[in-house]
C-alpha positions as CSV (number, residue, x, y, z in Angstrom):
1,M,81.0,93.0,114.8
2,G,84.6,92.2,114.1
3,L,85.7,89.3,112.0
4,D,82.2,88.1,111.1
5,L,80.6,91.5,110.4
6,M,82.1,94.9,109.3
7,M,80.0,98.1,109.2
8,L,81.2,100.7,106.7
9,S,79.9,104.3,106.6
10,L,80.9,106.4,103.6
11,T,80.8,110.2,103.6
12,L,79.1,111.7,100.5
13,D,80.9,115.0,101.1
14,P,84.6,114.5,101.5
15,V,85.3,118.2,101.2
16,Q,83.3,119.0,104.3
17,D,83.8,115.7,106.1
18,G,87.5,115.6,106.6
19,R,89.4,113.6,109.2
20,E,88.3,115.8,112.1
21,A,84.6,115.6,111.1
22,L,84.8,111.9,110.7
23,A,86.6,111.6,114.1
24,E,83.8,113.6,115.7
25,Y,81.2,111.4,114.1
26,G,83.0,108.4,115.4
27,R,83.1,109.8,119.0
28,I,79.3,110.7,118.9
29,W,78.3,107.3,117.6
30,K,81.0,105.4,119.7
31,V,82.5,103.8,116.7
32,D,84.6,100.7,117.5
33,A,87.3,100.6,114.8
34,S,87.5,96.8,115.0
35,G,84.0,96.5,113.4
36,W,83.1,99.9,112.0
37,R,85.0,101.9,109.5
38,L,84.3,105.5,108.5
39,L,85.3,105.9,104.8
40,T,86.1,108.8,102.6
41,G,87.9,109.2,99.3
42,P,88.2,111.4,96.2
43,P,84.8,112.9,95.2
44,A,85.0,111.2,91.7
45,E,85.4,107.8,93.4
46,I,82.6,108.4,95.8
47,Q,80.3,109.4,92.9
48,K,81.3,106.2,91.0
49,F,80.5,104.1,94.1
50,C,77.2,105.8,94.7
51,A,76.1,105.5,91.0
52,R,76.9,101.7,91.1
53,F,74.5,101.2,94.0
54,G,71.8,103.8,93.2
55,V,72.7,106.3,95.9
56,S,71.9,109.8,94.7
57,F,73.2,113.1,96.2
58,F,73.4,116.7,95.1
59,P,74.2,120.1,96.6
60,D,71.2,122.3,97.2
61,E,71.5,125.8,98.8
62,G,74.6,125.0,100.9
63,Q,73.3,121.5,101.9
64,L,73.9,118.1,100.6
65,I,70.7,116.3,99.8
66,H,71.0,112.5,99.5
67,S,69.0,109.3,99.5
68,L,69.5,106.8,102.3
69,H,70.7,103.3,101.6
70,T,71.8,100.4,103.6
71,L,73.9,97.9,101.6
72,V,74.5,94.4,102.8
73,V,77.5,92.7,101.1
74,D,78.3,89.0,101.6
75,R,81.7,87.5,102.4
76,Q,82.5,87.1,98.7
77,G,81.9,90.8,98.1
78,N,78.5,90.4,96.3
79,L,75.7,92.8,97.0
80,A,73.1,90.8,99.0
81,A,70.6,93.6,99.6
82,N,70.2,97.3,98.9
83,L,67.7,98.7,101.3
84,E,66.5,102.2,100.4
85,G,65.2,104.4,103.2
86,N,65.0,103.5,106.9
87,E,61.6,101.8,107.1
88,F,63.0,98.6,108.7
89,T,63.7,97.8,112.3
90,A,67.0,96.9,113.8
91,E,65.7,93.3,114.3
92,Q,64.7,93.1,110.6
93,L,68.1,94.2,109.5
94,G,69.8,91.9,112.0
95,D,67.7,89.0,110.6
96,L,68.8,89.8,107.0
97,V,72.4,90.1,107.9
98,Q,72.3,86.9,109.9
99,S,70.7,85.1,106.9
100,V,73.4,86.4,104.6
101,M,76.1,85.4,107.0
102,I,74.7,81.9,107.4
103,R,73.4,81.1,103.9
104,G,75.2,83.5,101.6
105,T,73.5,86.0,99.3
106,P,69.7,85.6,99.3
107,S,68.3,84.9,95.9
108,H,65.6,87.6,96.3
109,P,67.0,90.5,98.4
């Protein structure tokens, strides 16, 4: 990671996931700030972002239920792939990211 690749994780629950919670998440997952950012923001902005990319979430009996998406964005800021779920291997994701980095946004993500 670093200059060629940046990983972003966005909290869907900024009320519960404040700075301390994000810092703890970072410690657990050994986040290296040079290549991985943990993001938060106002709830309305998070909802707008999620709606743009088809990520859904809603509160349910004290829990936050959400879909799981991995977005790959190219160097120009274009969405190259929106992978729903986690039915892919790290190698498959790595191959997709490498393809985007080398060739740009795939024509059929």
